[in-house]
TITORSE-904348 format. One line per field, with one value per residue (C-alpha): residue in three letters; x, z, y. Coordinates in nm, 2 decimals. Layout:
code <- (ala|...)
xx <- (X|...)
zz <- (Z|...)
yy <- (Y|...)
This chain:
code <- (unk|unk|unk|unk|unk|unk|unk|unk|unk|unk|unk|unk|unk|unk|unk|unk|unk|unk|unk|unk|unk|unk|unk|unk|unk|unk|unk|unk|unk|unk|unk|unk|unk|unk|unk|unk|unk|unk|unk|unk|unk|unk|unk|unk|unk|unk|unk|unk|unk|unk|unk|unk|unk|unk|unk|unk|unk|unk|unk|unk|unk|unk|unk|unk|unk|unk|unk|unk|unk|unk|unk|unk|unk|unk|unk|unk|unk|unk|unk|unk|unk|unk|unk|unk|unk|unk|unk|unk|unk|unk|unk|unk|unk|unk|unk|unk|unk|unk|unk|unk|unk|unk|unk|unk|unk|unk|unk|unk|unk|unk|unk|unk|unk|unk|unk|unk|unk|unk|unk|unk|unk|unk|unk|unk|unk|unk|unk|unk|unk|unk|unk|unk|unk|unk|unk|unk|unk|unk|unk|unk|unk|unk|unk|unk|unk|unk|unk|unk|unk|unk|unk|unk|unk|unk|unk|unk|unk|unk|unk|unk|unk|unk|unk|unk|unk|unk|unk|unk|unk|unk|unk|unk|unk|unk|unk|unk|unk|unk|unk|unk|unk|unk|unk|unk|unk|unk|unk|unk|unk|unk|unk|unk|unk|unk|unk|unk|unk|unk|unk|unk|unk|unk|unk|unk|unk|unk|unk|unk|unk|unk|unk|unk|unk|unk|unk|unk|unk|unk|unk|unk|unk|unk|unk|unk|unk|unk|unk|unk|unk|unk|unk|unk|unk|unk|unk|unk|unk|unk|unk|unk|unk|unk|unk|unk|unk|unk|unk|unk|unk|unk|unk)
xx <- (-0.63|-0.60|-0.24|-0.30|0.05|0.09|0.46|0.37|0.32|0.55|0.32|0.28|0.65|0.71|0.43|0.51|0.17|0.11|0.07|-0.31|-0.56|-0.47|-0.58|-0.54|-0.77|-1.03|-1.01|-1.07|-1.36|-1.53|-1.50|-1.88|-1.96|-1.98|-2.06|-1.80|-1.83|-1.65|-1.33|-1.33|-1.29|-0.96|-0.79|-0.51|-0.49|-0.21|-0.12|-0.32|-0.64|-0.64|-0.77|-0.53|-0.61|-0.25|-0.10|0.11|0.48|0.48|0.39|0.23|-0.01|-0.08|-0.16|-0.39|-0.58|-0.63|-0.76|-1.01|-1.13|-1.21|-1.59|-1.58|-1.34|-1.59|-1.83|-1.59|-1.80|-2.07|-1.85|-1.91|-1.55|-1.28|-1.07|-0.71|-0.58|-0.21|-0.20|0.18|0.35|0.10|0.26|0.06|-0.05|-0.07|-0.36|-0.40|-0.51|-0.87|-0.87|-0.69|-0.94|-1.25|-1.11|-1.29|-0.96|-0.65|-0.32|0.03|0.33|0.68|1.00|1.05|1.38|1.46|1.47|1.14|0.96|1.08|0.94|0.61|0.59|0.63|0.35|0.12|0.14|-0.10|-0.32|-0.53|-0.72|-0.47|-0.73|-0.85|-0.51|-0.33|0.02|0.19|0.57|0.80|1.12|1.33|1.41|1.52|1.17|0.89|0.54|0.42|0.69|0.61|0.24|0.29|0.52|0.32|-0.02|-0.16|-0.23|0.03|-0.16|0.11|0.48|0.55|0.89|1.14|1.12|1.21|1.21|0.85|0.74|0.89|0.72|0.38|0.37|0.52|0.40|0.05|-0.08|-0.07|0.31|0.46|0.75|0.51|0.28|0.57|0.73|0.75|0.59|0.30|0.23|0.23|0.04|-0.23|-0.27|-0.29|-0.55|-0.76|-0.75|-0.84|-1.14|-1.26|-1.27|-1.37|-1.71|-1.58|-1.71|-1.48|-1.52|-1.33|-1.02|-0.73|-0.78|-0.52|-0.41|-0.39|-0.04|0.04|-0.03|0.26|0.32|0.39|0.76|0.78|0.82|0.55|0.32|0.39|0.42|0.73|1.11|1.18|1.03|1.27|1.57|1.48|1.49|1.82|1.98|1.81|2.09|1.89|1.94|1.65|1.51|1.81|2.05|2.20|2.17|1.98|2.21|2.04|2.07|2.44|2.52)
zz <- (-0.60|-0.88|-0.99|-1.12|-1.10|-1.39|-1.41|-1.52|-1.33|-1.19|-1.06|-1.40|-1.45|-1.09|-1.10|-1.45|-1.59|-1.96|-2.07|-2.08|-1.92|-1.77|-1.74|-2.12|-2.20|-1.96|-2.11|-2.45|-2.33|-2.18|-2.47|-2.51|-2.14|-1.90|-1.55|-1.26|-1.25|-1.58|-1.39|-1.26|-1.62|-1.66|-1.33|-1.25|-0.92|-0.67|-0.50|-0.20|-0.40|-0.43|-0.76|-0.92|-1.21|-1.33|-1.50|-1.82|-1.78|-2.01|-1.83|-2.13|-2.17|-1.79|-1.79|-2.09|-1.95|-1.61|-1.78|-1.99|-1.70|-1.48|-1.52|-1.44|-1.14|-1.00|-0.95|-0.77|-0.45|-0.63|-0.61|-0.32|-0.22|-0.06|-0.33|-0.27|-0.54|-0.59|-0.73|-0.75|-0.70|-0.69|-0.89|-0.98|-1.31|-1.21|-1.37|-1.03|-0.85|-0.94|-0.79|-0.48|-0.43|-0.45|-0.22|0.10|0.29|0.15|0.27|0.19|0.23|0.31|0.48|0.81|0.69|0.65|0.27|0.23|0.50|0.36|0.02|0.18|0.37|0.05|-0.12|0.18|0.15|-0.15|-0.02|0.28|0.50|0.64|0.87|0.57|0.49|0.68|0.67|0.68|0.73|0.60|0.76|1.04|1.10|1.37|1.42|1.62|1.49|1.74|1.63|1.26|1.32|1.52|1.26|0.95|1.11|1.00|1.16|1.14|1.11|1.12|1.06|0.83|0.84|0.55|0.42|0.05|0.08|0.22|-0.06|-0.32|-0.16|-0.18|-0.56|-0.57|-0.28|-0.17|0.14|0.32|0.30|0.65|0.51|0.38|0.68|0.91|0.70|0.90|0.62|0.58|0.95|0.98|0.66|0.79|1.11|0.91|0.67|0.96|1.11|0.78|0.70|1.06|1.07|0.71|0.84|1.12|1.14|1.06|1.41|1.53|1.35|1.53|1.56|1.36|1.46|1.20|1.06|1.26|1.60|1.81|1.87|2.21|2.13|2.08|1.70|1.48|1.28|0.98|0.69|0.49|0.46|0.75|0.99|0.86|0.87|1.24|1.27|1.09|1.34|1.65|1.84|2.15|2.24|2.14|2.35|2.29|2.40|2.06|1.80|1.48|1.18|0.99|1.28|1.32|0.97)
yy <- (-0.87|-0.61|-0.53|-0.18|-0.05|0.20|0.12|-0.24|-0.57|-0.83|-1.10|-1.27|-1.31|-1.41|-1.67|-1.81|-1.70|-1.63|-1.27|-1.31|-1.30|-0.97|-0.61|-0.58|-0.87|-0.74|-0.39|-0.54|-0.74|-0.43|-0.20|-0.21|-0.24|-0.53|-0.63|-0.64|-1.02|-1.03|-0.97|-1.33|-1.45|-1.26|-1.36|-1.60|-1.80|-1.78|-2.11|-2.01|-1.96|-1.58|-1.45|-1.20|-0.96|-0.91|-0.61|-0.64|-0.60|-0.29|0.03|0.19|-0.10|-0.10|0.27|0.24|-0.06|0.11|0.42|0.22|0.02|0.32|0.28|-0.10|-0.05|0.21|-0.08|-0.31|-0.28|-0.48|-0.79|-1.02|-1.01|-0.80|-0.64|-0.53|-0.29|-0.23|0.13|0.14|0.47|0.75|1.03|1.35|1.21|0.84|0.64|0.47|0.79|0.75|0.40|0.53|0.81|0.58|0.30|0.23|0.23|0.40|0.26|0.37|0.15|0.28|0.18|0.36|0.52|0.89|0.90|0.71|0.91|1.24|1.14|1.03|1.36|1.56|1.35|1.40|1.78|1.77|1.49|1.60|1.52|1.27|1.12|0.92|0.78|0.50|0.37|0.03|0.03|-0.25|-0.35|-0.20|0.16|0.40|0.55|0.41|0.39|0.66|0.90|0.85|0.89|1.22|1.37|1.27|1.32|0.98|0.65|0.37|0.05|-0.21|-0.29|-0.58|-0.75|-0.73|-1.09|-1.13|-1.51|-1.51|-1.27|-1.50|-1.81|-1.64|-1.68|-2.03|-2.24|-2.36|-2.20|-2.53|-2.56|-2.51|-2.32|-2.06|-2.06|-1.99|-1.72|-1.39|-1.19|-1.44|-1.45|-1.07|-1.02|-1.26|-1.06|-0.73|-0.88|-1.00|-0.65|-0.48|-0.71|-0.70|-0.32|-0.24|-0.12|0.10|0.45|0.74|0.87|0.57|0.68|0.84|1.21|1.40|1.75|2.02|2.07|2.38|2.22|2.11|1.74|1.59|1.57|1.94|1.92|2.07|1.85|2.05|1.81|1.87|1.83|2.07|1.81|1.55|1.79|1.82|1.44|1.43|1.67|1.52|1.35|1.26|0.89|0.67|0.38|0.16|0.44|0.49|0.76|0.67|0.62|0.90|1.14|1.07|1.17)
């Protein structure tokens, strides 16, 4: 796992690791070039055995290191390993955008709530085609995966549970501990990881077809990506599957 969040990292502090090795030490080691395998020398290990290239806590250092490591990260496919990269928030000038654009699979993470989905919709306006972007939602919300997919025009892969205790245990407990193995987040994340690795070689034709933004969705709302879609959601007072009106729509 590569923690390439330009805002700075949190895994080192959460895991009790020293400041180095990290992105910074790797960037210093590759000033005059280097092979992708050099990454392993600058990783920490999670209790479950996963190697982590951690980011420094200071955002300025993280952004500088990610920028310097661009040529090396462009060769990550040469490693005999699946690499998960945390690009953090993808702002217009984010140093993680280059990593995001080169990734074999590009997956956004969002809570299925109105404010989060509206921000996601605004971001998607400048990042097409959506057929190459997938979404994982975290926690409960009033909108079903099919409704989110229809409105945003992208595939919703999975919904992970909101499980802060499980997230904390991931960096402090061995994978063999029953408390960790049975945590809702860990069980769901394992299922998602199996799906991602099993389908990493699938052809683009196997992806869900996404209609152009102007085409009408099955629910009668347009697939236009933007805040107007979410204003429609806000004022939609039709009962949902449990017979109640979503909290956001009732405001």
